[in-house]
N, C-alpha and C positions, 0 to 999 in steps of 0.2 A: 642418539637422542639425548636431550638435556635431562639431567637427573632430577631437576626441580619437579615438584608436584604439579601436574596439569589439572585444568578445570574443563568440564564439558557438560552440556545438557545431557541428561540420561537417555533421551530419545536419539540424540546423535550417536552416543555410544552403541545403542542397539543397532543403529543403521550401519555403523562400522563393523560390528560383529556379523550381521547378516550378510554384508558384502564379503567379508573375509571367510565366512563359512565356519567360524569357530570363535571361541572366546579370545579376547585380547589378553595375552599373557604378559607382554612386556612392551615398553615404548617402541622398540624396534619393529613391532608388528605394524605400526603405522606406515612404515616404508614399503610395505607389501601392497598397499591400496593404491590402485592407479585410476579407479573410477568409482563414482557414487551415482547410482541410478535410482530414480523415483520408485521403480518397480520393486526394489529391495528394501523400501522403507515401510515400517509397520509401527503402529501405535502401541508398542510394548516396551517394557524395560526389565532389566534384571540387575544382579549385583554389579557394582562398579569395581574395576580392578583397583588394587591398593595404591597404584600410582596416579589415580585420577580422583579428584574431588568433584562430586556431583554439583553442578551449578546451573539451575534452570535458566534458559534463555541465552546461555553462553555457547555459541557454536564456533568459537574461534579456533578450536582444535582442527577444523578443516584446513586452516592455513598452515598447520604443522604436518600436513601430509606431503612429503617432499617429492613424490612421484605422481601426484594427482594430475591427470590429463583430461578427464571428462567429469563434469558435475551437472547433474540434473536434479533440481530441487523438487521435492514433493509439495503438496498443498499443505502448508503449515499455518494454521490460523493465528492471527495476532493475539487473540485472547479467547478464553471461554472453554478451552480443552483442558480438563484437569487430568493429571496422571499421577501415579504413585511410583515410588522407587524405594528400594531398601539397600542399606549398606551397613552391615553389622549392627543393626539396630531396628527400631520400630519403623513401620511404613510412614513416609511423609507425603504430603500432598502439595503440589506446586502448580503454577500456571505455565502454559507452554508459550512458544513464540521465539523469534530471533531478535535479540536486542540490537545487534549491530552486524552489518555486513563488511566491516573493515578488514576482516580476515582475507577477503578477496585480494587485497593488496599483496599478500604473500603467496598467492597461488600462481606463480609465474610460469608454470609449465602447462597451464590449462590450454587445451586446444578446442574443447567443446564446453559451452556454458549455456544452460537453459534456466532462465529466471522467470519463466512465464507464470508460475504458480506462486510467486512471492509478492511482497509489497515493496520490493527494492526500487529506489529512485535516485540514489546518490551515485551518479555515473562516474565521478572521479575515482571511485574505488576500483575501476577497471583499467586505469591508466598503465598499470604494470603488466598487463596481460599481452605482452608483445609476441606471443606465439599463438594467440587465439585465432581459430579458423572458422568456428561457427558460434553465433551469438543469437539468443532469443530473449528479448526484453519483455517485461510484464506490462500490463495496463498502468501507466504512470506518466507523470509530467516531470521531465528533466529540465534543469536550469539551462543546460546547453548539451550539445552532442560532440564537442571537440574531443572527448575521450576516445571516440571511434578512430581518430587519426593515429592513435597510439597502437591500434590493433591492425597493423598493415597487412598481416597474412590472412585477414578475413576473406573467406570464400562465400559464406552464406550468412545473411543478416535478416533478422525479423524485428522491425520496429513498428509494425503495423498498428499496434494498440497504444502507441505513445503519442506525444505531441511533436514528433519529428516533422520538420518543415523544409529545411534547406537541402535540396538535392545535390548541391555542389559538393557536399561532403563525400558523396559516393564516388566522385571522380578522383578522390584522394586515397582510395582503397584499391591499389593496383591488382590485387589477386581476386577481387570480387567477381563471383560467377552468378549469384542469385540474391535478390533482395525483395522483401515484402514490406511495403510502405503503407502509411495511412491513406485514407481516401484522397483522390487526386485534388479535390477542391481545397484540401488543407495544405497542399505542398507549394513551395516557392522554387523558382529556377528549375522548373521541370525540364527545360531544354538540356540540362546537364545529363539527364537520363539518356537522351537520344545520342549523346556523344560517347557513351561507353558500351562495351559489348555484353555486359552482364544482363541476365534475364531479370527484369524489374517488373514486379506486379504490385497492384494496390489492393487493399482490402476495402472494397466498397460496402457500405452498410446495407444490411437487408432491411426491407420495409418492416417497420414495427407495427404491431396491431394497434388499433386506435385505443387510446386511454383517456383519462380525464385531462382536460386542457390545463396548461399551466396557469397559475393565478398571479396576477399583478394587481393588487387591490387599491392602492392609493390613487386618488385623482391627480395628485401632484406627481408628475413623472420625473423622477430623479435620473439624470444622465449618468453614464459611466464616468468615473473619475480619471485622473491622469494615469492611474495604474492599469487602466483598461478593464477594471472590474466594477461591479455595482456596489459591492461592500466597501465603504469608506471608513467605517469604524468597526473594529472587532474587539470585544472584551471577552477574554478567556481566563477564568479563575483568577481575576484580579489583574491580569496582564492586559494592557491596552495597546492596540496597533491602529495607526491612523494613516490614511492617504497612501502615498507611494511606499510606505513601509510594508504595506500589504501586497506582497508579490505572489506570483503563482507558486513559487517554491514554498513560501510561508503557508499558503492554503493547503498545499500537499502535506506539509508537516503537521498542520493542525488536524487534517483528516486522519492521518496516521495516529495521532494522539487520541482522537475520538474513538477509532477502532479498538485501541488498546485501553480505553477508558482511563486515560491519564488526564483527561479534561472532564470536569464534573458540571461546569456551567459555562455557556457560551452565548453571546449576544452579537448580532450583526445588524448594521444599519447603514443606509446611504446618507443619513443626516449626521453631521458632526456633533450635534447636540443630543443625539439619541432620542429624537422625537419623530412623530409621524407614524412610521411603520418600523416595527422591530421583529426580527426573526430570532427566536430563542431556542436553546436546547439545554435540557437538564438530563444528566446521565447518572445511572446508578444500577449496579448489579446486572449489567448486560442489557438494560432497558434505556430507552431515550424518550423523553417527552419533548416533542417538537411543536412549535406554535408560531404562527405568523399573526401578530397583533397590529391591527390598523386602528390607531387611536383617532384618526380623522373620521373614519366611518363607524367607529365604535363596534367593530366586529373582530372576531378571532377565528383563525382557521387551524384545525387540529386534524391529525390523521384519523381515518375512519376504517377500523379493522374489526367489525363486530364479532368475528369468530374467536377473538382472543378473550372474550368474556368481560364481565363487569368488576372483577376483582381489582383492587387498587394497585396501580403500577408502583414500583419502588421509588422512582423520582417524582417530584411534585412540580407543578407549573409555577415558575417563579420562585421555586424553593419552598412554597407554602401551600398552594391549593392542590388537593389530591385529584388525580386523574385516573379513570378506569383504564385497564389494559387495552380495551377496545379503541382507545384514543392515544395509544402509545406505540412505539416501535421496539420490537425485541431483537432487532438485527442491527448491530452497531456499524457494520459495513454499509448498510442501506442508509442509516442515519448520517454517516459521513458523506455519502453521495448527495443527500438532500441539502446538507449544509453547504457543500461545494457548489451545488446548483444555484442556491440563493446568492452566495457571494459573487458568483460570476454573472448572473443574469437578473437578479432581483425577482425571480419567479420561483414558485413552488415546483418541486420535481414531479413529473408525471408518473414516476415509478410508485407513487403512493397516492391513494385516494384520500382527498381532503374534504372535511365537512365544515360548514360555516356555523359558527356559534355566535349568537347575538349577545 
């Protein structure tokens, strides 16, 4: 191993210790680890070895495991889990999360990879996994799936919770024995499935319990734009995106930034002049104030969650007006889903109950 000082998230170090069954004594111990399983991951930390600098969010040390063949990620939240670690000094407190999955480019010996519990969506990071035999992808939208063709030894593939569509890719995986795909109505070129011997199944959605109907308030029906989305203008912390610059990949990235609270103010509109109907989101301290404001009807829709009480939420509507927690969301993953729903459809998500405010 290289003598340079390595960096690693303290929780990753704990995962490596628990997998090895003892303390990491020297860099050569990394060569003894052939698999990392979710069952061996615990939200604990202890002293870092002298050859490692604790770096919250840095999981790149996984790419320095030269014999790693199996990698199954645990459920690691984007933000909100605080942990402590000590290294020859007082306890420090930091945020959890994985800042980048680029280390996967160096995991060339992987045969099994389970990303189902992650927020991974950058498929090109898997292009070097030419020995991969089993792959499970998380609920995410990928810009394309051409990276799968680099993983020719794949025997088992699960893309059932992604935006996978083109079944012809399966015919380019000669070793494929089983595949789990999204609902059949979302697939194209399904005839390619009938031409291969693999066992291909689809994950058909289960009936959802009835919830509040989605809202589309304005009398003026704005069509979807050239980008195939309802949102034609997005303003995020001063950055402005318009028209075809708003891609599904951009929406995915913005959702990730919302989950990690790297965005504090966001506005979505189908009107280039930001008039008529605006969907806004203000984020602070793990809370989100979401609002659909219809200036034509002079009404506003806010979440209605009475059990959260009347204490003022940390964010403010429009950055100014206080809002009780009963009209805010304290789940940034849910907030991101509401934002994505509006950008795509121009409707409020049915996962939240909304109340009309005159």
